[in-house]
C-alpha positions in Angstrom: 223.4 145.6 43.5 222.8 148.3 40.8 218.9 148.3 41.4 219.4 149.3 45.0 221.6 152.2 44.2 219.0 153.3 41.6 216.6 153.5 44.1 217.6 153.9 47.3 217.8 158.3 47.5 213.8 157.4 47.2 213.7 154.7 49.2 215.6 156.5 52.0 212.8 159.4 51.5 210.3 156.7 52.5 211.9 155.0 55.3 212.0 159.0 56.8 208.6 160.2 55.8 207.2 157.3 57.6 209.9 157.3 60.8 209.2 161.0 60.9 205.3 161.1 60.9 205.7 158.0 63.4 207.2 159.9 65.8 205.4 162.8 65.5 201.8 161.1 65.9 203.5 159.1 68.7 202.7 161.8 71.4 199.2 163.1 70.1 198.0 159.4 70.4 199.4 158.4 73.1 197.8 160.7 75.1 194.6 160.2 73.6 194.6 156.4 74.3 195.4 156.8 78.4 192.3 159.6 78.5 190.5 157.1 76.9 191.7 154.4 80.0 192.6 152.0 77.1 194.9 150.2 79.2 196.8 146.6 78.6 195.3 143.9 80.4 198.4 141.6 81.8 197.1 137.5 82.1 197.1 136.4 85.1 199.2 133.4 84.0 201.7 135.8 82.7 205.5 136.0 84.0 204.9 138.0 87.3 207.2 141.0 86.4 204.8 141.6 83.6 202.5 143.4 86.3 204.0 146.3 86.6 202.9 147.1 82.9 199.0 147.1 83.5 197.7 150.1 82.2 200.0 150.9 80.0 197.7 152.2 77.0 197.2 149.4 74.4 196.1 149.7 70.2 199.1 151.7 69.8 199.3 150.0 66.5 197.3 153.4 64.7 200.5 155.1 65.3 202.9 153.2 62.6 199.8 152.3 60.1 198.7 155.7 59.5 202.3 156.9 58.8 202.4 153.5 56.3 199.5 154.6 54.4 200.7 157.5 54.4 204.3 157.1 53.2 202.4 154.1 50.7 200.4 157.1 48.7 202.7 159.8 48.4 205.8 157.4 46.9 203.5 154.6 45.6 200.4 156.0 45.1 199.7 155.1 41.5 200.5 151.7 42.0 198.1 148.9 42.1 200.1 146.4 44.2 201.1 148.6 46.9 198.0 149.9 47.4 196.5 146.5 47.3 199.3 145.4 50.0 198.1 148.6 52.2 194.5 148.1 51.1 195.0 144.5 52.9 197.3 145.5 55.9 194.5 148.2 56.9 191.8 145.7 56.8 194.2 143.6 59.4 194.4 146.5 61.3 191.0 147.5 61.4 190.4 143.4 62.7 193.3 144.0 65.4 191.6 147.1 66.8 187.7 145.5 67.0 189.4 142.8 68.7 191.0 145.1 71.3 188.4 147.6 71.5 185.8 145.0 72.7 188.5 143.5 75.2 189.7 146.8 76.7 187.2 149.4 76.3 183.8 146.7 76.6 185.6 145.1 79.2 185.1 141.7 77.6 188.4 139.6 77.6 188.0 137.6 75.3 187.1 139.8 72.4 185.8 140.0 69.0 184.9 136.2 69.0 187.2 133.8 67.3 184.8 132.7 64.4 184.6 136.8 63.6 188.0 137.4 64.0 189.4 134.2 61.1 186.1 135.1 59.3 187.7 138.2 58.3 190.7 137.2 57.7 190.0 135.0 55.1 187.9 137.4 53.1 190.3 139.6 53.1 192.8 136.9 52.1 190.8 136.0 49.9 190.0 139.0 48.1 194.0 139.2 48.1 194.7 136.1 46.1 192.4 136.5 43.6 193.2 140.2 43.0 196.6 139.4 42.9 196.1 136.0 40.4 193.4 137.5 38.3 194.1 141.1 38.2 197.9 141.4 38.8 199.4 138.6 36.7 200.7 137.3 40.2 199.5 133.5 38.3 199.6 130.2 40.6 203.6 129.3 40.9 205.1 129.2 43.7 209.0 129.2 43.7 211.1 127.5 45.5 214.1 129.3 47.6 217.8 128.6 46.6 216.9 126.4 44.1 215.1 128.8 41.2 212.2 126.2 40.7 209.2 126.7 40.7 205.9 124.6 41.2 202.5 125.4 40.1 199.4 125.1 42.8 196.8 126.0 40.4 193.6 125.7 42.2 195.3 125.3 45.9 197.2 128.6 45.6 194.0 129.7 47.0 193.8 128.2 50.2 197.7 128.3 50.8 197.8 132.0 50.7 194.9 131.8 53.3 197.2 130.1 55.3 200.5 132.3 54.6 197.9 135.2 55.6 196.5 133.7 58.8 199.3 131.9 60.1 201.6 135.5 59.1 198.9 137.0 61.6 199.1 134.7 64.7 203.3 134.6 64.3 203.2 137.9 65.0 201.0 138.4 67.3 202.1 135.7 69.7 205.9 137.4 69.1 204.3 140.3 70.1 205.4 139.8 74.3 208.0 141.5 75.0 208.7 145.2 74.6 209.9 146.2 71.3 210.2 142.8 69.8 207.9 142.3 67.4 208.6 145.6 66.1 212.3 145.3 66.2 212.0 141.9 64.0 209.7 143.5 61.4 211.7 146.0 61.1 214.2 143.6 59.2 211.5 142.0 58.0 210.6 144.6 56.5 214.1 146.0 55.5 215.2 142.5 53.7 211.7 142.8 51.5 213.4 145.9 50.1 216.0 144.3 48.9 213.5 141.0 47.8 211.0 143.4 46.0 213.7 144.9 44.1 215.4 141.8 43.5 211.5 141.1 42.0 211.3 143.6 39.6 208.6 145.7 41.2 210.2 148.9 43.1 206.7 150.1 44.5 206.3 147.2 46.6 210.0 148.2 48.0 208.2 152.0 49.1 205.5 149.8 50.7 208.7 147.5 53.1 210.7 150.8 53.4 207.5 152.8 54.9 206.7 149.9 56.9 210.6 149.6 58.1 210.1 153.3 58.9 207.0 152.8 60.7 208.5 150.0 63.4 211.7 152.3 63.8 209.6 155.0 64.7 207.0 153.3 67.0 210.7 151.8 68.8 210.7 155.5 70.4 207.7 154.8 72.2 207.2 150.9 72.6 211.1 150.2 73.6 211.9 149.0 77.3 209.9 150.2 79.0 206.8 150.8 76.7 204.6 154.0 77.4 202.5 152.5 74.4 201.6 148.5 73.2 200.8 148.5 70.0 198.0 145.6 70.4 196.1 143.4 67.9 195.7 146.9 65.7 199.3 146.3 65.2 200.3 143.1 65.1 197.6 141.6 62.8 198.3 144.0 60.7 202.0 143.9 60.8 201.6 140.5 59.6 199.4 141.1 56.9 201.6 143.3 55.8 204.7 141.0 55.7 202.4 138.2 54.3 201.4 140.6 51.4 204.9 141.1 50.6 205.5 137.5 50.3 202.6 136.5 48.4 203.2 139.9 45.8 206.9 139.0 45.0 205.9 135.4 44.6 208.3 135.0 48.0 205.8 133.1 49.9 208.0 129.9 51.2 210.7 132.9 51.6 208.9 134.4 54.4 209.3 131.7 57.3 213.0 132.3 56.1 213.0 136.3 56.7 210.8 135.8 59.3 212.6 133.1 61.4 211.8 134.5 64.5 208.1 134.6 64.3 208.7 130.8 63.3 210.6 130.2 66.5 207.7 131.4 68.5 205.6 129.8 67.2 206.9 126.5 67.0 207.8 126.9 71.0 204.1 127.4 71.8 203.3 124.4 69.4 205.8 122.0 71.3 204.9 123.0 74.3 201.2 122.4 74.7 202.1 118.4 72.1 204.4 117.8 74.6 202.5 118.6 78.2 199.4 117.0 76.2 201.2 113.9 75.3 204.4 113.6 78.4 202.6 115.6 81.0 205.6 118.0 80.3 207.2 120.9 79.7 209.7 121.8 77.4 210.1 125.5 78.2 209.6 127.6 81.6 207.0 129.0 79.3 206.2 129.6 76.3 206.3 131.6 73.8 210.1 130.9 73.7 210.7 134.7 74.6 209.2 134.1 78.1 210.9 130.9 78.8 214.7 133.3 78.8 212.6 135.8 80.9 211.7 132.8 83.9 215.5 131.6 83.1 216.2 135.3 84.4 217.5 137.4 81.7 216.1 141.4 81.4 213.7 141.7 78.7 215.8 144.2 77.1 218.8 141.0 76.3 216.1 139.1 75.0 215.4 141.8 73.2 218.1 143.0 71.4 219.5 138.6 71.3 215.9 138.4 69.0 216.8 141.3 66.8 220.4 140.2 66.3 218.4 136.7 65.5 216.2 138.7 63.2 219.0 140.3 61.2 220.6 136.9 60.2 217.2 135.8 59.1 216.6 138.1 57.2 220.1 138.4 55.4 219.2 134.4 54.8 215.7 135.3 53.7 217.6 137.8 50.7 219.9 135.5 49.9 217.1 132.3 49.5 215.6 135.1 46.9 218.5 135.5 44.7 217.6 132.8 42.4 213.8 133.4 42.2 212.8 135.6 39.4 
């Protein structure tokens, strides 16, 4: 792939910049979170082995969000598309930060009221869609993976993007249930979007994706089992928004469920579990999301995470292949 070969050295610099900034920032932020006693609350209905994680500092998404923004500004600061993705990602991170702060610092378990959280997500989603369609020339076409075909949604494209953003952020939030799970899976998703962005002729978005991958990789130094810090909603909402922005701005919204297959499986496991219990009075899984099912089945946490990472690599490859005819 000639495009990747041409941009590889620069993208490696982006990845390393984000990675190193994250690794440097972690030991600075984590003690501050500890000092402020911003420790994670563990749900009583979750796996019993998680109780030992109570008090682990959360809101750690700050650790990779800041490097993501720094690397994007340094290497793609003149790109409107990259800055748009960074701005929306930051906006969702702020919503998550507010939710975490209310839950942890103010001791209100429900956090930011759902209607306000959804309102913030919808406003940011509308701003992204309007800007992409009206000013970035994104249009309202929807590319179909593997086929090269496209369908023009017209005005329906606006609510569709809102669905993509809200769905993506909540799916990543659901996936963020084991040490290193969401960060590792998103690292592979964003790596796939480096290639997709280049294939779409958008190298500046490849820079954003590489910075995202570097930040996630660096965060694993503190978040892999046993985690020294959790990303919280601050991180999970930001990650979900980042990959959603990449899908929208590269015209690959329908590729996102493929490349982010782990997110889809985790979310479906919750939906199926709830539906089965309400309709049949029986559960399909020992516990949902799916990663908790494997925990209760006796699997070690590290084994579950590594297995999910392996599948995430597979889905990332499938996502890239599905986008080959999109242009």
